[in-house]
Backbone as CSV, one residue per row, in Angstrom:
resi,resn,N_x,N_y,N_z,CA_x,CA_y,CA_z,C_x,C_y,C_z
1,MET,17.803,204.940,-85.574,19.136,204.854,-84.994,19.084,203.999,-83.736
2,GLN,20.203,203.373,-83.455,20.324,202.533,-82.275,21.366,203.120,-81.330
3,GLN,21.074,203.027,-80.035,22.045,203.482,-79.046,23.106,202.405,-78.855
4,VAL,24.354,202.834,-78.720,25.457,201.928,-78.440,26.154,202.359,-77.162
5,VAL,26.636,201.368,-76.428,27.405,201.603,-75.207,28.663,200.748,-75.317
6,ILE,29.823,201.388,-75.220,31.093,200.686,-75.414,32.021,201.008,-74.248
7,ALA,32.556,199.956,-73.625,33.520,200.119,-72.533,34.927,200.156,-73.106
8,LEU,35.750,201.048,-72.564,37.130,201.204,-73.013,38.070,201.164,-71.814
9,GLY,39.269,200.629,-72.022,40.269,200.622,-70.969,41.664,200.628,-71.548
10,SER,42.595,201.239,-70.824,43.984,201.300,-71.284,44.908,201.480,-70.086
11,ASN,46.101,200.885,-70.184,47.141,201.166,-69.183,48.501,201.317,-69.853
12,VAL,48.513,201.774,-71.091,49.769,201.983,-71.814,49.986,203.472,-72.075
13,ALA,51.254,203.848,-72.113,51.655,205.239,-72.403,50.842,206.207,-71.556
14,ASP,50.100,207.096,-72.183,49.197,208.024,-71.486,47.794,207.440,-71.621
15,PRO,47.323,206.676,-70.625,46.073,205.952,-70.778,44.856,206.839,-71.021
16,VAL,44.806,208.004,-70.418,43.652,208.883,-70.618,43.623,209.383,-72.062
17,ALA,44.767,209.807,-72.578,44.832,210.249,-73.977,44.507,209.093,-74.913
18,ALA,44.961,207.875,-74.564,44.667,206.702,-75.399,43.162,206.435,-75.444
19,LEU,42.481,206.559,-74.312,41.023,206.369,-74.281,40.316,207.392,-75.153
20,GLN,40.708,208.645,-75.022,40.059,209.701,-75.794,40.267,209.502,-77.291
21,LEU,41.481,209.149,-77.679,41.766,208.903,-79.092,41.010,207.673,-79.589
22,ALA,40.998,206.610,-78.798,40.273,205.399,-79.193,38.792,205.702,-79.402
23,TRP,38.192,206.477,-78.505,36.767,206.790,-78.638,36.505,207.621,-79.901
24,ARG,37.354,208.585,-80.185,37.190,209.372,-81.415,37.292,208.477,-82.642
25,CYS,38.242,207.536,-82.644,38.410,206.620,-83.782,37.210,205.692,-83.936
26,VAL,36.721,205.135,-82.837,35.549,204.255,-82.887,34.352,205.026,-83.435
27,CYS,34.136,206.229,-82.944,33.003,207.044,-83.419,33.108,207.315,-84.911
28,HIS,34.301,207.634,-85.368,34.500,207.914,-86.788,34.249,206.672,-87.631
29,GLU,34.865,205.563,-87.260,34.762,204.331,-88.049,33.361,203.730,-88.024
30,ALA,32.661,203.840,-86.897,31.337,203.222,-86.753,30.198,204.191,-87.057
31,GLY,30.528,205.424,-87.392,29.484,206.400,-87.685,28.637,206.738,-86.464
32,ILE,29.260,206.763,-85.294,28.534,207.072,-84.060,28.354,208.576,-83.952
33,GLU,27.122,208.985,-83.705,26.775,210.406,-83.580,26.320,210.698,-82.155
34,ARG,26.245,211.984,-81.841,25.788,212.438,-80.526,26.464,211.627,-79.416
35,SER,27.778,211.534,-79.497,28.528,210.671,-78.586,29.001,211.430,-77.354
36,GLU,29.144,210.664,-76.282,29.701,211.188,-75.039,30.603,210.129,-74.436
37,LEU,31.655,210.564,-73.779,32.560,209.671,-73.077,32.484,210.009,-71.598
38,SER,32.322,208.990,-70.766,32.188,209.198,-69.320,33.480,209.761,-68.732
39,HIS,33.395,210.110,-67.463,34.601,210.466,-66.724,35.477,209.227,-66.635
40,VAL,36.765,209.435,-66.550,37.714,208.326,-66.462,37.802,207.844,-65.017
41,ARG,37.798,206.547,-64.861,37.971,205.928,-63.548,39.255,205.107,-63.575
42,ARG,40.116,205.297,-62.583,41.384,204.562,-62.500,41.181,203.315,-61.640
43,THR,41.654,202.152,-62.134,41.487,200.899,-61.411,42.776,200.081,-61.444
44,GLU,42.894,199.198,-60.469,44.011,198.252,-60.414,43.836,197.209,-61.519
45,PRO,44.922,196.643,-62.009,44.800,195.530,-62.948,44.015,194.379,-62.304
46,ALA,43.258,193.659,-63.104,42.399,192.592,-62.600,43.194,191.343,-62.250
47,GLU,42.673,190.595,-61.301,43.176,189.279,-60.904,44.681,189.290,-60.675
48,ASP,45.422,188.429,-61.368,46.863,188.312,-61.153,47.691,189.190,-62.081
49,ALA,47.043,190.049,-62.835,47.765,190.919,-63.772,48.599,191.940,-62.999
50,THR,49.676,192.366,-63.603,50.524,193.393,-63.007,50.632,194.561,-63.979
51,GLY,51.159,195.647,-63.492,51.344,196.808,-64.351,50.716,198.044,-63.748
52,PRO,50.770,199.139,-64.494,50.229,200.401,-63.981,48.705,200.364,-63.898
53,LEU,48.162,201.355,-63.214,46.712,201.492,-63.113,46.080,201.603,-64.495
54,PHE,44.886,201.091,-64.618,44.109,201.240,-65.845,43.298,202.518,-65.784
55,ALA,43.080,203.110,-66.934,42.106,204.183,-67.099,40.921,203.543,-67.819
56,ASN,39.725,203.699,-67.276,38.520,203.088,-67.838,37.463,204.157,-68.064
57,ALA,36.689,203.983,-69.117,35.595,204.901,-69.421,34.554,204.160,-70.246
58,VAL,33.382,204.753,-70.340,32.293,204.197,-71.145,31.856,205.264,-72.138
59,GLY,31.747,204.858,-73.399,31.263,205.758,-74.435,29.834,205.397,-74.804
60,VAL,29.025,206.421,-75.044,27.625,206.237,-75.435,27.370,207.105,-76.658
61,GLY,26.604,206.557,-77.602,26.259,207.326,-78.789,25.175,206.631,-79.581
62,TRP,24.940,207.123,-80.783,23.874,206.607,-81.655,24.439,206.307,-83.025
63,THR,23.991,205.195,-83.634,24.462,204.806,-84.941,23.332,204.104,-85.720
64,VAL,23.460,204.102,-87.041,22.516,203.371,-87.879,23.019,201.959,-88.122
65,GLN,24.266,201.678,-87.760,24.839,200.357,-87.978,24.307,199.361,-86.946
66,GLY,24.197,198.114,-87.375,23.753,197.050,-86.488,24.922,196.409,-85.765
67,PRO,24.647,195.492,-84.837,25.701,194.882,-84.045,26.678,194.012,-84.841
68,THR,26.307,193.570,-86.031,27.216,192.736,-86.813,28.035,193.517,-87.820
69,GLN,27.863,194.811,-87.878,28.614,195.619,-88.853,29.884,196.138,-88.267
């Protein structure tokens, strides 16, 4: 198995719920096991972007799939 690390971010609707749902979907579709999602960190939009604060998190887990799958 290979360890994977995936960064996630959202600033739409309920961003924290969107992150959690996205991570569950990624884990299901990619066959990621023993997964964990970091604490959420709120950040300003980058550079000249406008809009609400972003919710950001990092997911870590293990999969048998390679980087091109």
